[in-house]
N, CA, C and O atoms as a Tinker XYZ file with bonds, in Angstrom:
   504  protein
     1  N      1.040000   -1.640000   -0.245000    73     2
     2  CA     0.200000    0.110000    0.274000    64     1     3
     3  C      1.301000    0.754000    0.121000    63     2     4     5
     4  O      2.359000    0.697000    0.748000    81     3
     5  N      0.903000    1.507000   -0.952000    73     3     6
     6  CA     1.362000    3.274000   -0.986000    64     5     7
     7  C      0.485000    4.765000   -0.570000    63     6     8     9
     8  O     -0.662000    5.077000   -0.891000    81     7
     9  N      1.084000    5.221000   -0.075000    73     7    10
    10  CA     0.958000    6.688000    0.415000    64     9    11
    11  C     -0.257000    7.229000    0.409000    63    10    12    13
    12  O     -1.154000    7.563000    1.183000    81    11
    13  N      0.034000    7.203000   -0.806000    73    11    14
    14  CA    -1.931000    8.128000   -2.002000    64    13    15
    15  C     -2.763000    7.045000   -1.350000    63    14    16    17
    16  O     -3.000000    7.324000   -0.175000    81    15
    17  N     -3.135000    6.215000   -1.639000    73    15    18
    18  CA    -3.422000    4.874000   -0.742000    64    17    19
    19  C     -3.674000    5.105000    0.301000    63    18    20    21
    20  O     -4.739000    5.096000    0.919000    81    19
    21  N     -2.885000    5.285000    0.509000    73    19    22
    22  CA    -3.582000    5.761000    2.773000    64    21    23
    23  C     -3.616000    6.447000    2.817000    63    22    24    25
    24  O     -3.981000    6.462000    3.992000    81    23
    25  N     -3.542000    7.936000    2.437000    73    23    26
    26  CA    -4.187000    9.105000    2.486000    64    25    27
    27  C     -5.660000    9.215000    1.536000    63    26    28    29
    28  O     -6.560000   10.032000    1.729000    81    27
    29  N     -5.636000    8.603000    0.921000    73    27    30
    30  CA    -6.738000    8.004000    0.067000    64    29    31
    31  C     -8.632000    7.673000    1.077000    63    30    32    33
    32  O     -9.824000    7.867000    0.835000    81    31
    33  N     -7.973000    7.228000    1.949000    73    31    34
    34  CA    -8.410000    6.075000    2.584000    64    33    35
    35  C     -9.458000    7.244000    3.936000    63    34    36    37
    36  O    -10.622000    7.426000    4.294000    81    35
    37  N     -7.864000    7.810000    4.282000    73    35    38
    38  CA    -8.168000    8.485000    5.434000    64    37    39
    39  C     -9.107000    9.893000    4.940000    63    38    40    41
    40  O    -10.050000    9.939000    5.730000    81    39
    41  N     -9.191000   10.815000    4.147000    73    39    42
    42  CA    -9.630000   11.831000    3.679000    64    41    43
    43  C    -11.341000   11.100000    2.778000    63    42    44    45
    44  O    -12.560000   11.117000    2.949000    81    43
    45  N    -10.336000   10.563000    1.846000    73    43    46
    46  CA   -12.171000    9.984000    1.724000    64    45    47
    47  C    -13.025000    7.714000    1.977000    63    46    48    49
    48  O    -13.289000    6.807000    1.188000    81    47
    49  N    -13.104000    7.927000    3.813000    73    47    50
    50  CA   -13.211000    6.500000    3.740000    64    49    51
    51  C    -14.828000    5.806000    3.047000    63    50    52    53
    52  O    -15.898000    6.389000    2.870000    81    51
    53  N    -14.431000    4.326000    2.772000    73    51    54
    54  CA   -14.392000    4.087000    1.875000    64    53    55
    55  C    -16.799000    4.001000    2.822000    63    54    56    57
    56  O    -17.314000    3.777000    3.917000    81    55
    57  N    -17.393000    4.449000    1.010000    73    55    58
    58  CA   -19.295000    4.263000    2.670000    64    57    59
    59  C    -19.221000    3.433000    1.490000    63    58    60    61
    60  O    -18.429000    3.373000    0.550000    81    59
    61  N    -20.478000    2.686000    1.871000    73    59    62
    62  CA   -21.242000    1.629000    1.653000    64    61    63
    63  C    -22.723000    1.325000    2.076000    63    62    64    65
    64  O    -23.373000    0.420000    2.601000    81    63
    65  N    -22.820000    2.036000    1.783000    73    63    66
    66  CA   -25.144000    2.578000    2.684000    64    65    67
    67  C    -25.661000    2.373000    1.836000    63    66    68    69
    68  O    -26.868000    2.351000    2.073000    81    67
    69  N    -25.365000    2.130000    0.575000    73    67    70
    70  CA   -25.674000    1.951000   -0.615000    64    69    71
    71  C    -26.418000    1.119000   -1.017000    63    70    72    73
    72  O    -27.226000    1.171000   -1.945000    81    71
    73  N    -26.038000   -0.105000    0.034000    73    71    74
    74  CA   -26.002000   -1.766000    0.185000    64    73    75
    75  C    -26.810000   -1.370000    1.656000    63    74    76    77
    76  O    -25.843000   -1.405000    2.416000    81    75
    77  N    -27.911000   -1.039000    2.464000    73    75    78
    78  CA   -28.455000   -0.819000    2.798000    64    77    79
    79  C    -30.123000   -0.280000    2.144000    63    78    80    81
    80  O    -30.185000    0.404000    1.123000    81    79
    81  N    -31.091000   -0.613000    2.734000    73    79    82
    82  CA   -32.440000    0.043000    2.309000    64    81    83
    83  C    -32.298000    1.226000    3.652000    63    82    84    85
    84  O    -31.532000    1.203000    4.615000    81    83
    85  N    -33.426000    2.296000    3.250000    73    83    86
    86  CA   -33.626000    3.365000    3.840000    64    85    87
    87  C    -33.494000    3.375000    5.260000    63    86    88    89
    88  O    -32.717000    3.962000    6.013000    81    87
    89  N    -34.512000    2.523000    5.458000    73    87    90
    90  CA   -35.581000    1.616000    5.869000    64    89    91
    91  C    -34.610000    1.301000    6.978000    63    90    92    93
    92  O    -34.163000    2.215000    7.672000    81    91
    93  N    -34.312000    0.214000    7.147000    73    91    94
    94  CA   -33.479000   -0.494000    7.209000    64    93    95
    95  C    -32.454000    0.597000    8.230000    63    94    96    97
    96  O    -32.229000    0.262000    9.393000    81    95
    97  N    -32.016000    1.597000    7.800000    73    95    98
    98  CA   -30.779000    2.274000    8.085000    64    97    99
    99  C    -31.487000    3.023000    9.107000    63    98   100   101
   100  O    -31.013000    3.219000   10.225000    81    99
   101  N    -32.708000    3.473000    8.696000    73    99   102
   102  CA   -33.440000    4.190000    9.803000    64   101   103
   103  C    -33.499000    3.865000   10.999000    63   102   104   105
   104  O    -33.071000    4.518000   11.950000    81   103
   105  N    -34.152000    2.609000   11.027000    73   103   106
   106  CA   -35.209000    1.782000   11.865000    64   105   107
   107  C    -33.992000    1.427000   12.721000    63   106   108   109
   108  O    -34.251000    1.297000   13.918000    81   107
   109  N    -32.641000    1.230000   12.336000    73   107   110
   110  CA   -31.427000    0.769000   13.359000    64   109   111
   111  C    -29.689000    2.178000   13.373000    63   110   112   113
   112  O    -28.476000    1.979000   13.445000    81   111
   113  N    -30.504000    3.401000   13.267000    73   111   114
   114  CA   -29.152000    3.932000   13.479000    64   113   115
   115  C    -28.445000    3.881000   15.283000    63   114   116   117
   116  O    -27.298000    4.213000   15.583000    81   115
   117  N    -29.550000    3.359000   16.276000    73   115   118
   118  CA   -29.069000    3.411000   18.193000    64   117   119
   119  C    -28.800000    2.289000   17.941000    63   118   120   121
   120  O    -28.185000    1.923000   18.943000    81   119
   121  N    -28.875000    0.926000   16.813000    73   119   122
   122  CA   -28.365000    0.032000   17.016000    64   121   123
   123  C    -27.603000   -0.369000   16.736000    63   122   124   125
   124  O    -27.141000   -1.413000   17.196000    81   123
   125  N    -26.841000    0.737000   15.272000    73   123   126
   126  CA   -25.906000    0.731000   14.772000    64   125   127
   127  C    -24.663000    1.419000   15.583000    63   126   128   129
   128  O    -23.491000    1.418000   15.206000    81   127
   129  N    -25.019000    1.827000   16.412000    73   127   130
   130  CA   -24.331000    3.490000   17.363000    64   129   131
   131  C    -23.720000    2.674000   18.330000    63   130   132   133
   132  O    -22.524000    2.578000   18.607000    81   131
   133  N    -25.026000    1.903000   18.969000    73   131   134
   134  CA   -24.036000    1.307000   19.992000    64   133   135
   135  C    -23.755000   -0.166000   19.585000    63   134   136   137
   136  O    -24.344000   -1.208000   19.875000    81   135
   137  N    -22.861000    0.042000   18.957000    73   135   138
   138  CA   -22.176000   -1.268000   18.141000    64   137   139
   139  C    -21.240000   -0.726000   18.260000    63   138   140   141
   140  O    -20.151000   -1.295000   18.179000    81   139
   141  N    -21.357000    0.377000   18.461000    73   139   142
   142  CA   -19.809000    1.233000   17.694000    64   141   143
   143  C    -18.860000    1.285000   19.312000    63   142   144   145
   144  O    -17.680000    1.601000   19.163000    81   143
   145  N    -19.214000    1.062000   20.463000    73   143   146
   146  CA   -19.019000    1.042000   21.637000    64   145   147
   147  C    -18.628000   -0.349000   21.988000    63   146   148   149
   148  O    -19.368000   -1.332000   22.014000    81   147
   149  N    -17.294000   -0.285000   22.266000    73   147   150
   150  CA   -15.789000   -2.002000   21.706000    64   149   151
   151  C    -17.105000   -2.599000   22.987000    63   150   152   153
   152  O    -18.006000   -1.822000   23.298000    81   151
   153  N    -17.068000   -3.317000   23.301000    73   151   154
   154  CA   -18.379000   -4.241000   24.526000    64   153   155
   155  C    -19.286000   -4.238000   24.285000    63   154   156   157
   156  O    -20.121000   -5.031000   24.719000    81   155
   157  N    -19.519000   -3.216000   23.380000    73   155   158
   158  CA   -21.291000   -4.604000   23.011000    64   157   159
   159  C    -21.389000   -3.887000   21.270000    63   158   160   161
   160  O    -21.871000   -2.829000   20.866000    81   159
   161  N    -20.671000   -5.055000   20.534000    73   159   162
   162  CA   -20.233000   -5.060000   19.678000    64   161   163
   163  C    -21.562000   -6.733000   19.140000    63   162   164   165
   164  O    -21.896000   -7.057000   18.000000    81   163
   165  N    -21.830000   -7.164000   20.012000    73   163   166
   166  CA   -23.028000   -7.813000   20.033000    64   165   167
   167  C    -24.545000   -7.326000   19.939000    63   166   168   169
   168  O    -25.411000   -8.144000   19.628000    81   167
   169  N    -24.767000   -6.421000   20.120000    73   167   170
   170  CA   -25.602000   -6.405000   20.410000    64   169   171
   171  C    -26.410000   -6.371000   18.907000    63   170   172   173
   172  O    -26.933000   -7.462000   18.684000    81   171
   173  N    -26.581000   -5.597000   18.074000    73   171   174
   174  CA   -26.984000   -6.015000   17.074000    64   173   175
   175  C    -27.171000   -7.274000   16.511000    63   174   176   177
   176  O    -27.724000   -7.400000   15.418000    81   175
   177  N    -26.658000   -8.443000   17.317000    73   175   178
   178  CA   -26.878000   -9.752000   16.784000    64   177   179
   179  C    -28.145000  -10.241000   17.495000    63   178   180   181
   180  O    -28.901000  -11.157000   17.170000    81   179
   181  N    -28.195000   -9.389000   18.570000    73   179   182
   182  CA   -29.606000   -9.397000   19.557000    64   181   183
   183  C    -30.480000   -9.263000   19.282000    63   182   184   185
   184  O    -31.342000  -10.120000   19.093000    81   183
   185  N    -30.600000   -7.410000   19.090000    73   183   186
   186  CA   -31.449000   -6.876000   18.674000    64   185   187
   187  C    -32.281000   -6.235000   17.539000    63   186   188   189
   188  O    -33.312000   -5.577000   17.397000    81   187
   189  N    -30.900000   -6.988000   16.529000    73   187   190
   190  CA   -31.616000   -6.530000   15.117000    64   189   191
   191  C    -30.953000   -7.458000   14.687000    63   190   192   193
   192  O    -29.774000   -7.222000   14.423000    81   191
   193  N    -31.582000   -9.066000   14.433000    73   191   194
   194  CA   -30.724000   -9.884000   14.016000    64   193   195
   195  C    -31.227000  -10.331000   12.465000    63   194   196   197
   196  O    -30.995000  -11.347000   11.811000    81   195
   197  N    -32.146000   -8.926000   12.122000    73   195   198
   198  CA   -32.320000   -9.019000   10.449000    64   197   199
   199  C    -32.075000   -8.188000    9.923000    63   198   200   201
   200  O    -32.410000   -8.058000    8.746000    81   199
   201  N    -31.368000   -7.257000   10.605000    73   199   202
   202  CA   -30.878000   -5.785000   10.243000    64   201   203
   203  C    -29.075000   -5.680000    9.319000    63   202   204   205
   204  O    -28.088000   -6.009000    9.977000    81   203
   205  N    -28.930000   -5.288000    8.092000    73   203   206
   206  CA   -27.401000   -5.743000    7.386000    64   205   207
   207  C    -26.779000   -4.330000    8.248000    63   206   208   209
   208  O    -25.686000   -4.516000    8.783000    81   207
   209  N    -27.309000   -3.147000    8.390000    73   207   210
   210  CA   -27.007000   -2.160000    8.952000    64   209   211
   211  C    -26.425000   -2.053000    9.864000    63   210   212   213
   212  O    -25.271000   -1.640000    9.989000    81   211
   213  N    -27.603000   -2.637000   11.118000    73   211   214
   214  CA   -26.733000   -2.586000   12.600000    64   213   215
   215  C    -25.643000   -4.465000   12.480000    63   214   216   217
   216  O    -24.910000   -4.883000   13.376000    81   215
   217  N    -25.906000   -5.151000   11.189000    73   215   218
   218  CA   -24.799000   -6.020000   11.532000    64   217   219
   219  C    -23.291000   -5.656000   10.639000    63   218   220   221
   220  O    -22.260000   -6.266000   10.357000    81   219
   221  N    -23.804000   -4.433000   10.428000    73   219   222
   222  CA   -22.286000   -3.511000    9.492000    64   221   223
   223  C    -21.328000   -2.826000   10.368000    63   222   224   225
   224  O    -20.137000   -2.707000   10.079000    81   223
   225  N    -22.138000   -2.149000   11.989000    73   223   226
   226  CA   -21.434000   -1.755000   12.332000    64   225   227
   227  C    -21.480000   -3.454000   13.408000    63   226   228   229
   228  O    -20.370000   -3.984000   13.375000    81   227
   229  N    -21.988000   -3.850000   13.822000    73   227   230
   230  CA   -21.657000   -4.931000   14.592000    64   229   231
   231  C    -19.602000   -5.493000   14.548000    63   230   232   233
   232  O    -18.686000   -5.651000   15.356000    81   231
   233  N    -19.855000   -5.604000   12.929000    73   231   234
   234  CA   -18.349000   -5.805000   12.255000    64   233   235
   235  C    -17.703000   -4.437000   12.147000    63   234   236   237
   236  O    -16.579000   -4.867000   11.890000    81   235
   237  N    -17.622000   -3.756000   12.146000    73   235   238
   238  CA   -16.629000   -2.914000   12.616000    64   237   239
   239  C    -16.357000   -2.126000   13.878000    63   238   240   241
   240  O    -15.435000   -1.400000   14.248000    81   239
   241  N    -18.005000   -2.718000   14.635000    73   239   242
   242  CA   -17.143000   -2.536000   16.565000    64   241   243
   243  C    -16.326000   -3.252000   17.166000    63   242   244   245
   244  O    -15.443000   -2.760000   17.869000    81   243
   245  N    -16.562000   -5.261000   16.900000    73   243   246
   246  CA   -15.231000   -6.345000   16.339000    64   245   247
   247  C    -14.256000   -5.130000   16.423000    63   246   248   249
   248  O    -13.667000   -4.694000   17.412000    81   247
   249  N    -14.246000   -4.881000   15.680000    73   247   250
   250  CA   -12.585000   -3.994000   14.424000    64   249   251
   251  C    -12.202000   -3.714000   15.070000    63   250   252   253
   252  O    -11.189000   -4.226000   15.547000    81   251
   253  N    -13.022000   -2.293000   15.674000    73   251   254
   254  CA   -12.600000   -1.387000   16.539000    64   253   255
   255  C    -11.817000   -1.916000   18.098000    63   254   256   257
   256  O    -10.781000   -1.469000   18.589000    81   255
   257  N    -12.737000   -3.028000   18.641000    73   255   258
   258  CA   -12.358000   -3.149000   19.404000    64   257   259
   259  C    -11.089000   -4.632000   19.681000    63   258   260   261
   260  O    -10.667000   -5.092000   20.742000    81   259
   261  N    -10.896000   -4.890000   18.761000    73   259   262
   262  CA    -8.904000   -5.221000   18.755000    64   261   263
   263  C     -8.168000   -4.949000   17.836000    63   262   264   265
   264  O     -7.236000   -5.544000   17.294000    81   263
   265  N     -8.934000   -3.440000   17.605000    73   263   266
   266  CA    -7.500000   -2.543000   17.688000    64   265   267
   267  C     -6.910000   -1.943000   19.005000    63   266   268   269
   268  O     -5.697000   -1.825000   19.180000    81   267
   269  N     -7.867000   -1.568000   19.931000    73   267   270
   270  CA    -8.203000   -1.473000   20.756000    64   269   271
   271  C     -7.499000   -2.663000   21.870000    63   270   272   273
   272  O     -7.056000   -2.348000   22.974000    81   271
   273  N     -7.503000   -3.488000   21.549000    73   271   274
   274  CA    -6.132000   -3.997000   22.556000    64   273   275
   275  C     -5.301000   -4.743000   21.783000    63   274   276   277
   276  O     -4.721000   -5.746000   22.199000    81   275
   277  N     -5.209000   -4.307000   20.673000    73   275   278
   278  CA    -3.688000   -4.445000   19.976000    64   277   279
   279  C     -2.712000   -2.924000   20.117000    63   278   280   281
   280  O     -1.484000   -2.844000   20.063000    81   279
   281  N     -3.373000   -2.179000   20.246000    73   279   282
   282  CA    -3.290000   -0.895000   20.603000    64   281   283
   283  C     -3.006000   -0.920000   22.231000    63   282   284   285
   284  O     -2.014000   -0.222000   22.439000    81   283
   285  N     -3.524000   -1.474000   23.453000    73   283   286
   286  CA    -2.453000   -0.953000   24.651000    64   285   287
   287  C     -1.790000   -2.100000   24.543000    63   286   288   289
   288  O     -1.647000   -2.689000   25.614000    81   287
   289  N     -1.288000   -2.666000   23.501000    73   287   290
   290  CA    -0.531000   -3.984000   23.243000    64   289   291
   291  C      1.054000   -3.326000   23.463000    63   290   292   293
   292  O      1.864000   -3.226000   24.385000    81   291
   293  N      0.923000   -2.811000   21.501000    73   291   294
   294  CA     1.435000   -1.810000   21.315000    64   293   295
   295  C      2.089000   -0.756000   22.535000    63   294   296   297
   296  O      3.259000   -0.975000   22.847000    81   295
   297  N      1.334000    0.422000   23.257000    73   295   298
   298  CA     1.635000    1.513000   24.441000    64   297   299
   299  C      2.400000    0.482000   25.360000    63   298   300   301
   300  O      3.593000    0.778000   25.291000    81   299
   301  N      2.246000   -0.429000   26.057000    73   299   302
   302  CA     2.759000   -1.483000   26.979000    64   301   303
   303  C      4.496000   -0.972000   26.921000    63   302   304   305
   304  O      5.269000   -0.484000   27.746000    81   303
   305  N      4.593000   -1.395000   25.440000    73   303   306
   306  CA     5.477000   -2.171000   24.949000    64   305   307
   307  C      6.449000   -0.549000   24.970000    63   306   308   309
   308  O      7.559000   -0.444000   25.492000    81   307
   309  N      6.030000    0.084000   24.581000    73   307   310
   310  CA     6.060000    1.379000   24.321000    64   309   311
   311  C      6.645000    2.417000   25.564000    63   310   312   313
   312  O      7.250000    3.488000   25.505000    81   311
   313  N      6.275000    1.765000   26.462000    73   311   314
   314  CA     6.231000    2.133000   27.533000    64   313   315
   315  C      8.095000    2.354000   28.164000    63   314   316   317
   316  O      8.930000    3.241000   28.341000    81   315
   317  N      7.947000    1.090000   28.282000    73   315   318
   318  CA     9.381000    0.536000   28.723000    64   317   319
   319  C     10.784000    1.834000   27.785000    63   318   320   321
   320  O     11.502000    2.436000   28.583000    81   319
   321  N     11.017000    2.112000   26.340000    73   319   322
   322  CA    11.306000    3.406000   25.997000    64   321   323
   323  C     10.975000    4.116000   26.917000    63   322   324   325
   324  O     10.040000    3.882000   27.683000    81   323
   325  N     12.107000    5.588000   26.961000    73   323   326
   326  CA    12.735000    6.258000   27.659000    64   325   327
   327  C     11.800000    7.381000   26.784000    63   326   328   329
   328  O     11.379000    7.571000   25.643000    81   327
   329  N     11.781000    7.937000   28.031000    73   327   330
   330  CA    10.865000    9.674000   27.267000    64   329   331
   331  C      9.875000    9.496000   26.174000    63   330   332   333
   332  O      8.645000    9.531000   26.223000    81   331
   333  N     10.969000    9.225000   24.823000    73   331   334
   334  CA     9.565000    8.613000   23.661000    64   333   335
   335  C      8.551000    8.136000   23.748000    63   334   336   337
   336  O      7.453000    8.520000   23.345000    81   335
   337  N      9.116000    6.483000   24.761000    73   335   338
   338  CA     7.954000    5.557000   24.320000    64   337   339
   339  C      6.564000    6.033000   25.121000    63   338   340   341
   340  O      5.440000    5.541000   25.022000    81   339
   341  N      7.059000    7.273000   26.036000    73   339   342
   342  CA     5.376000    7.753000   26.636000    64   341   343
   343  C      4.947000    8.472000   25.604000    63   342   344   345
   344  O      3.975000    8.061000   24.970000    81   343
   345  N      5.746000    9.969000   25.159000    73   343   346
   346  CA     4.668000   10.564000   24.522000    64   345   347
   347  C      4.193000    9.534000   23.009000    63   346   348   349
   348  O      3.163000    9.820000   22.398000    81   347
   349  N      4.917000    8.587000   22.647000    73   347   350
   350  CA     4.429000    7.710000   21.263000    64   349   351
   351  C      3.270000    7.385000   21.436000    63   350   352   353
   352  O      2.239000    7.556000   20.786000    81   351
   353  N      3.763000    6.375000   23.370000    73   351   354
   354  CA     2.079000    5.449000   23.455000    64   353   355
   355  C      1.690000    6.780000   23.585000    63   354   356   357
   356  O      2.170000    7.214000   22.538000    81   355
   357  N      0.924000    8.177000   24.367000    73   355   358
   358  CA    -0.392000    8.537000   24.897000    64   357   359
   359  C     -0.211000    8.686000   22.578000    63   358   360   361
   360  O     -1.002000    7.892000   22.069000    81   359
   361  N      0.266000    9.152000   21.956000    73   359   362
   362  CA     0.346000    9.493000   20.840000    64   361   363
   363  C     -0.576000    8.240000   19.840000    63   362   364   365
   364  O     -1.434000    8.430000   18.978000    81   363
   365  N     -0.110000    7.212000   20.260000    73   363   366
   366  CA    -0.860000    5.585000   19.981000    64   365   367
   367  C     -2.415000    5.447000   20.110000    63   366   368   369
   368  O     -3.183000    4.974000   19.272000    81   367
   369  N     -2.635000    5.832000   21.028000    73   367   370
   370  CA    -3.198000    5.695000   22.196000    64   369   371
   371  C     -4.532000    6.572000   21.720000    63   370   372   373
   372  O     -5.571000    6.016000   22.075000    81   371
   373  N     -4.720000    7.704000   21.062000    73   371   374
   374  CA    -5.466000    7.998000   20.929000    64   373   375
   375  C     -6.300000    7.676000   19.802000    63   374   376   377
   376  O     -7.325000    8.310000   19.552000    81   375
   377  N     -5.745000    6.370000   18.874000    73   375   378
   378  CA    -6.453000    6.140000   17.547000    64   377   379
   379  C     -7.985000    4.797000   17.824000    63   378   380   381
   380  O     -8.917000    4.476000   17.087000    81   379
   381  N     -7.578000    4.351000   19.214000    73   379   382
   382  CA    -9.115000    3.589000   18.952000    64   381   383
   383  C    -10.032000    4.718000   19.535000    63   382   384   385
   384  O    -11.217000    4.568000   19.237000    81   383
   385  N     -9.729000    5.862000   20.333000    73   383   386
   386  CA   -10.845000    7.187000   20.165000    64   385   387
   387  C    -10.575000    7.616000   19.212000    63   386   388   389
   388  O     -9.827000    8.443000   19.735000    81   387
   389  N    -10.512000    7.778000   18.453000    73   387   390
   390  CA   -10.494000    8.797000   16.952000    64   389   391
   391  C    -11.644000    7.547000   16.279000    63   390   392   393
   392  O    -12.830000    7.514000   15.951000    81   391
   393  N    -10.457000    6.589000   16.319000    73   391   394
   394  CA   -12.111000    4.766000   16.022000    64   393   395
   395  C    -13.456000    5.114000   16.009000    63   394   396   397
   396  O    -14.141000    5.498000   15.060000    81   395
   397  N    -13.755000    4.934000   17.171000    73   395   398
   398  CA   -14.867000    5.248000   17.907000    64   397   399
   399  C    -16.102000    6.306000   17.906000    63   398   400   401
   400  O    -17.314000    6.131000   17.780000    81   399
   401  N    -15.269000    7.538000   18.107000    73   399   402
   402  CA   -15.586000    8.638000   17.386000    64   401   403
   403  C    -16.273000    8.770000   15.452000    63   402   404   405
   404  O    -17.415000    9.148000   15.191000    81   403
   405  N    -15.125000    8.313000   14.280000    73   403   406
   406  CA   -15.560000    8.356000   13.225000    64   405   407
   407  C    -16.532000    7.111000   13.392000    63   406   408   409
   408  O    -17.456000    7.655000   12.788000    81   407
   409  N    -17.155000    5.641000   13.797000    73   407   410
   410  CA   -17.816000    5.106000   13.590000    64   409   411
   411  C    -19.586000    5.556000   14.270000    63   410   412   413
   412  O    -20.663000    5.202000   13.790000    81   411
   413  N    -19.361000    6.353000   15.398000    73   411   414
   414  CA   -20.549000    6.539000   15.686000    64   413   415
   415  C    -21.269000    7.633000   15.732000    63   414   416   417
   416  O    -22.224000    7.929000   16.450000    81   415
   417  N    -20.494000    8.453000   14.548000    73   415   418
   418  CA   -20.983000    9.952000   14.203000    64   417   419
   419  C    -21.097000    9.363000   12.873000    63   418   420   421
   420  O    -22.083000    9.909000   12.379000    81   419
   421  N    -20.574000    8.480000   11.976000    73   419   422
   422  CA   -21.624000    8.018000   10.736000    64   421   423
   423  C    -22.794000    7.039000   11.293000    63   422   424   425
   424  O    -23.912000    7.383000   10.910000    81   423
   425  N    -22.765000    6.062000   11.995000    73   423   426
   426  CA   -24.158000    5.866000   12.544000    64   425   427
   427  C    -24.997000    6.674000   13.181000    63   426   428   429
   428  O    -26.137000    6.831000   12.744000    81   427
   429  N    -24.814000    6.941000   13.656000    73   427   430
   430  CA   -26.114000    7.959000   13.588000    64   429   431
   431  C    -26.408000    9.477000   12.591000    63   430   432   433
   432  O    -27.081000   10.494000   12.759000    81   431
   433  N    -25.622000    9.029000   11.656000    73   431   434
   434  CA   -25.211000   10.001000   11.011000    64   433   435
   435  C    -26.724000    9.016000   10.003000    63   434   436   437
   436  O    -27.550000    9.572000    9.279000    81   435
   437  N    -26.645000    7.496000   10.305000    73   435   438
   438  CA   -27.279000    6.612000    9.690000    64   437   439
   439  C    -26.257000    6.909000    7.855000    63   438   440   441
   440  O    -26.789000    7.381000    6.849000    81   439
   441  N    -24.889000    6.488000    7.958000    73   439   442
   442  CA   -23.410000    5.751000    7.250000    64   441   443
   443  C    -23.247000    5.033000    7.160000    63   442   444   445
   444  O    -23.565000    4.480000    8.212000    81   443
   445  N    -22.953000    4.508000    6.653000    73   443   446
   446  CA   -22.468000    2.895000    6.484000    64   445   447
   447  C    -20.525000    3.166000    5.806000    63   446   448   449
   448  O    -20.361000    3.216000    4.587000    81   447
   449  N    -19.480000    3.284000    6.615000    73   447   450
   450  CA   -18.639000    3.880000    6.654000    64   449   451
   451  C    -17.738000    2.780000    6.955000    63   450   452   453
   452  O    -18.025000    2.050000    7.904000    81   451
   453  N    -16.472000    2.518000    6.136000    73   451   454
   454  CA   -15.803000    1.313000    7.298000    64   453   455
   455  C    -14.319000    2.138000    7.694000    63   454   456   457
   456  O    -13.561000    2.674000    6.886000    81   455
   457  N    -14.204000    2.084000    8.757000    73   455   458
   458  CA   -12.360000    2.596000    9.488000    64   457   459
   459  C    -12.062000    2.282000    8.267000    63   458   460   461
   460  O    -12.216000    1.259000    7.600000    81   459
   461  N    -11.228000    4.183000    7.895000    73   459   462
   462  CA    -9.912000    3.086000    7.164000    64   461   463
   463  C     -9.070000    2.729000    7.505000    63   462   464   465
   464  O     -8.759000    2.518000    8.678000    81   463
   465  N     -8.168000    2.482000    6.076000    73   463   466
   466  CA    -6.856000    1.758000    6.117000    64   465   467
   467  C     -7.086000   -0.443000    6.991000    63   466   468   469
   468  O     -6.406000   -1.440000    6.748000    81   467
   469  N     -8.375000   -0.256000    7.986000    73   467   470
   470  CA    -8.715000   -1.799000    8.457000    64   469   471
   471  C    -10.028000   -2.547000    8.540000    63   470   472   473
   472  O    -10.569000   -3.590000    8.909000    81   471
   473  N    -10.250000   -1.066000    7.823000    73   471   474
   474  CA   -12.511000   -1.788000    7.934000    64   473   475
   475  C    -12.584000   -2.955000    7.201000    63   474   476   477
   476  O    -13.580000   -3.612000    7.504000    81   475
   477  N    -11.757000   -3.547000    6.183000    73   475   478
   478  CA   -12.425000   -4.673000    5.663000    64   477   479
   479  C    -11.909000   -5.059000    6.254000    63   478   480   481
   480  O    -12.745000   -5.214000    7.144000    81   479
   481  N    -10.752000   -5.577000    6.756000    73   479   482
   482  CA   -10.326000   -7.132000    7.528000    64   481   483
   483  C    -10.874000   -7.893000    7.885000    63   482   484   485
   484  O    -10.392000   -8.918000    8.368000    81   483
   485  N    -12.201000   -7.621000    7.755000    73   483   486
   486  CA   -13.122000   -8.916000    9.027000    64   485   487
   487  C    -14.298000   -9.299000    9.047000    63   486   488   489
   488  O    -14.693000   -9.274000   10.213000    81   487
   489  N    -15.286000   -9.739000    8.165000    73   487   490
   490  CA   -16.802000   -9.594000    8.533000    64   489   491
   491  C    -16.866000  -10.418000    9.228000    63   490   492   493
   492  O    -16.517000  -11.460000    8.673000    81   491
   493  N    -17.185000  -10.574000   10.389000    73   491   494
   494  CA   -17.834000  -11.998000   10.690000    64   493   495
   495  C    -18.824000  -11.833000   10.749000    63   494   496   497
   496  O    -19.115000  -13.029000   10.744000    81   495
   497  N    -19.937000  -11.261000   10.822000    73   495   498
   498  CA   -21.084000  -11.033000   10.615000    64   497   499
   499  C    -22.553000  -10.944000    9.680000    63   498   500   501
   500  O    -23.316000   -9.990000    9.832000    81   499
   501  N    -22.843000  -12.064000    8.695000    73   499   502
   502  CA   -23.565000  -11.036000    7.664000    64   501   503
   503  C    -25.190000  -11.548000    8.021000    63   502   504
   504  O    -26.143000  -11.022000    7.447000    81   503
């Protein structure tokens, strides 16, 4: 992946809203937004079993949880590097918060946008 592709993914995240009906989106915005809370990614599987929009956000929420765990491990490792490790760890630890805000804002707006770079990695729930 080159820098231009990476830059394009951050500036214009993939929007797949056209995969879902307007009725499905409107009816399941809140459930989709709740799935963005990392440990609630499973909620659409219980509350909106038939909703493709809600399952989309269940997948993105699971990916966000995995990202948060990975960032936590990296932050702990960086903590062992004097001075620069603490600074880098602080910067890296902001990534899951940014992912959460990105997902929850898009869910409430009724847009199905994948997380930049990692949004297509898994699709566990169909």
